Phi, psi and omega in degrees: 000121179288159180287156179272120182255132171066305184244138184261125175258140181296337180276357185291163188234149165264156174242130178284159172241132177274250171246111184303131180082355181238031186297334183288342182249014182298324179297321177289326179293331184291338181297308176292331175297317178298318178297317179297316179295313181300315181296316182297314182295316179297315184295314179292325181290322178295317177302310179300317183297311185293316182295323183288325187267345180256111179301332182292344180258012177275057179246162183306316181304312184283334174291319176295321176299321178292325172301315179300314182297318179295318179295321177298320178299319180301315178297321180294315181297323183293332190248339186299324180297318184279322179293305178294327175299320180293315186274327183276314189245004185054034179273088190267346188275143169212137181291160178304309182300318180295323180294318178298322179294317180294324175303315183299309182297315181299313180295317180293321179293321177295320178294321176297320182295322176300319180294320179295322176294328175292316177299326180286329174293321178295324176298318178293323180293319178294317185293328180272322186270336181215064186297330181290332183254008185303310182290328181283332177285308185261074175280160179300313178299321178299316181294321178299314181298317177296316178297319180296316182302317183286326175296316178297323178300314180297318181295317185289317185294319184275343187308319181292336190301308180299326183287323177289319175300324180294338183275348187278157170266140181242103184224019178252028186098170181225026181259120182277163183273351184226174177264022171207165187269123171248150182297313182295327180291321181291321184297325183297337181271358184273141176257010175271172177284108184258015184298322183299306181291331176295309178297319178298314182297316179295317177300316180292327176291326174293318185281344179254282180294324180293315178294320179298317182291326177292316177299319179298315180300317178294326178299317182284335172298314180293325177295312181299318180301318179292317182295317182291347176273356177284131186286322186280129177294323179296317181291325180296314179299319181295319178298314180293333182291329180291346177263357185300309185298320179292321176300318177298318178296322180292314182296316181294331179277306190284315186303304181295317185293314181292321179298316181293318180295320179291318179298315182293330184271325189234345182267071183294333182260015183283157183290133175301323179294325175293322176296316180298315177296316177296324178296324176286325178298310183293335182270322193251328187291316178303311176297331179282318188273330184302310179297326183291310183302311183294326180288326178288316187276336182262113180298315183301310179299318181298313181297318179295321177295318177301318179297317181298314183282331177295314180296000000 
């Protein structure tokens, strides 16, 4: 597909990149990708099913976990056609409009997941610092309202991106760096002035994911302060153990995504393979590992899952 010169046509295509120089093994690489997608979809679906059907799990912690699982499923569904299409069928083409739509859904869902992780940090802080009022503070209507506010925030913040991208001319080639569409990746192919959308994107990322991560950090500072005031060593360890799953989810989500975003914006001399690897880690590892970590660490959830599969 030739590059688009001077004028951008709506029928023009972007081309996805698999693993450069390894096109002959793409079919074999698709096997672990298929397994990861299948395991992730199954794991998050089971989490949602069990939390919905078991009244004993209708608690704030598990409601937030179901929000996380739902967001992860959305990310998987948004990217599975292009990722598996690239590796399984060598289907590398995507229209401009379809690519911009994928940019929107991926960015909005990642922003939503960041918000859910913040809510889960707040949940852990309330559970440890004020356990007697835990249920009265985090009531179901209040949880729904908080979740709705953050979903609206993500939708509104990301809404301008596809429209701004659609106004640009693309004449620097049409080959993307990943097998799915990312905002920073698409912008690099534009020969228009992208400073406005670049500044807007960076500002919004700082005010959403950056602010969320800062508030999560402050939540854990207060959690540690509360835990250290507990006299019993056993109780301190037990309190910290309830935060382990959430900390894993935070690390798996923020570190690859922030690293990739910084490299794509400022690391012009970075390795393309590093960007591809970070792209797949940020996309596939959190939805895969979150159900596993929470199932292992939560006794109630683990027992319920074993019963379901045993029956």
